[in-house]
N, C-alpha and C positions, 0 to 999 in steps of 0.2 A: 440430583436438587442443582440449579445454577441459579447464580447470582445476574440483578438487572447489569454493574459493571462489564461479567464474564460473557454474557448475550452480544454484546453492544463489541467487544473484540474481531472484528473476524476473519482484516487483513495485518501485512505483517509487515504491511513496506516501509514503514518503520528499522522494523530489525533486521528486510532486507540490506534497506541503506546503507547501513554501520556496516552487517556487514562485510559486502560489496568495497565500503569508503566512494562511497555519496551521497551528497544534500537530496535533503529534500529542494532545495531551491537550484542545484543542478537540475532534478527532472522536471520542474516542472519547465523548468528554460526549454530544456528534453521534448516533453510534448507541448509548448503554447499553453501554458499552462495562468495560472494563476497561484502568490507559491500560497497563497492564504487556501488557495482548495486541495494542495497537495500535502498543505498538515492537517488541515481536516481528516485530513487519508490519515495521516499519518498516527493522528490522534485519537481515527477510529468513531467521528464525530458524523462523520459521513462514509459512506461509500462510496468508492469509482463504478460504473459500470464491466462489464462486463469486456465489451469491445477498449475499450483505455484497458485493461486491467490486464490483455493481451498485450497491448502496446508496450506497457510497461515491462513486460517482463524481459518484450526483445531485446527494452530499451538497455536492464539493464543483465541479457543476459542470463536469465533462471527461465528453469521450466515456471510456467505456472504458477505449480498449486507449492511450493512454496513462496506467495506471496501468501495465501490462502493459509486461515487459520484449520488447522483440520479439528474436526466433531468426536474424533474418537480418542 
C-alpha cells in the first residue's frame, strides 16, 4: 500500500538538477518558464507535460527516464 505522498512523487527533477549541479532557476531560464512553475515540478506539486519533460532531459543532457520515479 502506498501513501498519498508517495503517489505524488512522480518526477526526480530536483534530484537530477542537484546531481548535475544546476538549479531550478537555471532550468526556468533555459526553458523560458516562470521559476515558480519549475519549483512546483521540483516539489512534485505539479508535473510537466511529456514534451516539456523531454525538453528538460535534453537541456540537462540526461535520459528522460532519469527524470521519472520508477514504479518498480
